[in-house]
N, C-alpha and C positions, 0 to 999 in steps of 0.2 A: 470328455473333450477329445475330439479326434483331429489330428493334424495329418494332412496327406500332401505329398509332393510327387509329381510325375518323374519318371526316369526316362531321359531322352537319349537317343543314339542317332546321330546324323539327322537331327530335327524330326525324328520319328519316336513316338511314345512306345516304349517296349515294356513298360510296367509302372509300378508306383511303390512308394514307401509310405506306409501308414503306421502312425503311432497312436495308441489309445491310452488315455490317462483318466483314472477315476479321480474326479475333483470334488467328491462329496465332502471330504475332510477340509479341503481348501475353502470351499463355499461356507462351511460352518465356521471356520476360523475368521473369514471375512465378515460374517454377520456378528460374531463376538467382538471383533475389532470395532465395528460400527457402533455397537452398544456401549463399549468401553469409551470410545471417543466422545460419544454423546454425553456420558456421565462426566468426563473430564472437562468438556466445554462448559457444561452447566455449573460445575464446581468453580471453574475459572471466573465465570461471569458473576457468580455469587460472591466470590472473594473480592473481585473488583468493586462490586456494589457496596460491600460492607467495609471497604478500605483495608482488607486483610492481605492484599497481594504483596508478596515478598519483594518482587521486582516491579517498580512503577513503569518500566519499559517493556513489560510483557507483551503488550499489544503492538509494539513496533517490531515488525518481523524483518529479518535480514542479517547477514553477516559480512556484507561487502565492506572493503576498506573505507570507502567514502562515508558510508552510514556510521561505521564505528567511530570515525573521526568526529562526526557531528555529535554523536552520543557522548563522547568524552567532553566536548565543550558544554553540552547541556548539563552534565553532571556537575561541572565546575560552577557554572553561573547559577544553578539552582540552589546552591548553598548560600547565596547572597540574596539581598532584597532589592537588587537593581532592577530597573525596568528592562524588559526583554522584548526585542523585535525579531520576529521570525519571518524570514523570506522563504518563498517557495511557490512553485506553480500550483495551479488549482488541482486538487485531488491527491497531493503528496502526503496528506495526513498531518497538517500543521497543528490541528487541534489535539491530536494524540501527544505531540511533543509538549504542548501547553499543559495538558493534563498531567504529563509525567513531571514537569517542573512543579506543578501544584502539589503533586503527591509527595515530592521530596521536601518542599518548603513548609507545607502546612500540616496541621494535625488532621486526623482522619475525618473529624466532624466539621472541618472548615469548608465553607461553600466554594463552589467553582461556578461562576456565572459567565456564560458565553453570550456575546452579542455579535450578530452578523451585521456590520455597518452598511453593507450593500443591500440588505433585505428589508430595511425599515424605511418607509416613505419619509422624506425630509420634514414634512409637516408634523409627523408623530415622533420624530427622533428625540426631541427634548423631553417629552413626557415619558417616553420609554426608558430613557437613561436616568432621569432624575425623579420620575414619579410626579404625581400631582395631588393637590388638595381637592376636597369635595367642592363641587360647583365651580371648578377652575375654568371650565369651558363647556359648551353645549355638548351633551352626550357623555360627559364624564360620570364615572361611577359615584354613587351617592356617598360612599365612605372614603373616596379617594383611592390612590393606588401607590404602593411603594415602587420606586424605580430600581433598575438593575444595579446601580451604584450602591444603594442601601442594602440590597439583597446580598451583595458581595462583601459586606462588612466583615472584617476578620479573616477574609479568604483571598481568592484570586478573581480579578476582573479580566476576562479575555475579550479583547476587541479584535474580532476577526474581520478581514478585508478592510482594514482601517483606511486604506487608500481611497475607499468609496465614501468616506464620511463627508457629509455636506460641509462646505467651507464655513458657513455661519455657526456650525456647532463646534468647530475645531478650537475656537477661542475659549469656549466654555469648558471643553475638555482640558485645555491647557491650564486654566485656572484651577480645575479640580485636581490635577496632578501636582500643581505647585503648592496649593493651600490645603489640599485634602478637606475642602469644605464645598458646599453647594446649597442651592435653593431649589425646592420643589416648584413645579409650575403652579402659580397661584399662591405660593407660600411666601411668608414674610420673615420666617425664622431661619437663620443660617444653621446648617447642620454639619457636624464633623463626621468624618468617616475615615477609616484606615483599611487599606487593602493593598495587595501586591498586583502589579500590572504586567500582563503579557499581551502583546499586540502581534498581529500577523497580516501579511499582505502578499499578493502575487504581482504587485506592481512596483516599479522603480520609484520610490518616494523622492529621491534626489531629483529625478527628472520632473516629477510633479511639482516639486518646489520651484524648479527653474521655469516651469510653465505657469506658475502662479496659482496652481490648483491645490496646493497643500502648504500650510503655514510652516515657515522655516523654523520658528521657535518651538513649535510642537514636534517637528521632526527631530530636533536635537534633544528634546525632553524624552522622546520615546527611544531614541537610538543610543541608549547607554551601553547596552550589550546586544549584539545581533549575531545570528547565524542563519545559514541557508540550508534548507532540507533538499537534498539532491533529488532530481526527477528520476523516475523509474528507469528511463533509458540509459542513465549514467551508472546504474548499479544492476546490470543485467543478471549478475550472479545471484541476486535476491529473488528473481522472478519466480523460479520454480518453488522455492520455499514458501513464498507468499501465496502462490497458486494452490499449493497443497493444503495450506491452512484454510484458504477460502473453500476449497473443495470439501474438506471435512465439515466446515461450518455450514455450507449450503446443503450438503447431503443430509445432515442432521435436521436442518430447518425443514426440508421437504420430505424427510423420511425416505430417502433414496440412497442406499449404500452404493458407493462408487468404488470400483476396484483400483482406480488410479488414473493418472494422466498418460495417455498413449504417447509414444515417442513422436509421432508425426504432429500431434497437437502441441507437444512441448516445444518442438522446433519452431512452430509458428509463433508461439508465445514469446520465445526468445528473440526472434527476428523483428517482431513488431516494435514500433517506436513509442507507443503508449502516450499519446498527447494528453489523455485524461488521467494518466498515472495510476496510482493504486486504486482509486475509485473506479476507473474504467476497467481495470483488471478484475475487481470484485464483481462488477456487473457482467463481464464476459463469462466468468466461471459460474455465476448464478444461472445465466442463460443456458450454459452447457448442461448443468445439473437438471434444470427444468425440462430440457428436451432429451435427457438421458433415457436409455432403454436397456433393461435387463442388466443393470449395474455397470454400464459402459457409456462414456461420452463419445461424441462423433465429430469428425472434422467438418462435415457439412452443416453442423449446427453453429459453427462460429459465425459472428456477424459478417455480412457480405462486405462491409467496408474494410474489415481486417484482411479478408481473403483477397480482395481486389488490390490492396496496397502492398501485398507481399511481393518482394522481388523474386523473379524466376531464378532458381538455383542452377547456375551453370558451372558449378564447381566440378561436378562429376561428368566426365566425358563418356557417356554410355555407348557412344558409337565407336569408341577406340578399337582399332584393328590391331591384333597381335600377330606376330610372325607365325607362319604356318608351322604347326607342331608344338606350339606353346601349350604346356600341360594345363589342365583345368585349375589345379590348385594355385598355380602361379598367377593366372588371370584373376582368380578370386582374391588372392592376397593383394593384388594391385588395387582392386576396388575397395577392399577392406581398409587398406592404408589411406586411400583418398577420403573415405567416410570418416575415419577417426581423426585425421588431420583437420578436416572441415569442421567437425564438432568441437575439437579443442580450440580452434581459432575463434569460434563463436562464443565460447565461454572463457576466453582469455587464459586458456591453459589450465583451468580448474578441473583436475582429474576426477574429483568426487562428483561434480555436477555432470561432467561428460559421461561418466559411467552410468549415472542415473538416467540421463537422456537416452542412452543406447540400450538401456534395460539389462545391463550386466553389472557384476560386482566390481569393486575397485581392483580386487586381486586379479580378476580376469582381464581387466583393461591393462594392468601393468604387464601381464604375461604377453598380451598381444603387442604392446608397445615394444617389448624386448624382442619378440620373434620377428616383427616387421621392421626392426632397426629404426624405430622412430625415436629421435632424441628430443625430449621436451625440456 
């Protein structure tokens, strides 16, 4: 690797400084890291599949105060059998929290059955939930079919996007939760079932109740315990950790070792407001990996809508004029101070994250803060 910079004197190039570095060893270490990361990721997936994961919250990435506060609530309510209602915008990972609750509550062999209430046509909803007997309707399977409720027996039934559930089905779900009994479509025998319920929505159920689009009695039956998963824009300090996790995951998926996230891309990821939350971030990182070249991801490969929505950074005044005779190192210190203050502001004063974005160690950052008289 060769780095070169011109030496200027009165706007005239009088020479250059060139540094050559043998990166054979670094490249080899990077390849070994990629192979090791792939093995670790496969082991983690295998452990989760077999129910051997030590921490059920392994897949929920982040250390922001807001996320930690929610995780503490989840750990408390998961020790009970109360119905749980999870609020959160689309893409925040509500199902991950539901699965974590399930992992704490249930035995490893207990089923976790998820139903997306917004993805099932209203005409098929009852047969999907409760199942049907043979010959119950035209086109029915000859042997009949078990419903999601029966499949969740002894485990967890997860009703995702419950705010989208058809109104005519809500009364039947209410009876199911109250009596823990149901009839299959076309069946005449009442069936008993035991399960724990977790529901999730990205809509305001109280508002839907007020509009007559959601049953009030079902709302209170579901809303025994609730918590809200914070959107990604409210926990910006988690963005880089989640991004790096996805970077390793996607680089392994496509067999493209990536050296890391460049500072300029990290800045964009931190500034963007992420309306699609973690799901959108995952897609963006996957896109960058797909278009990566020689172990590097590039700014121009970010989605155009992200680049178009980025505010122009006017924090640094590059046209600032210094008094005649101001020495170069004083001018450089001014800009360095502006850059560090700007980055610290963006990460809410988190020095570890700031150092990572700037591509320096935390010790180096502390030294620069002291030298530049920056009091954080």
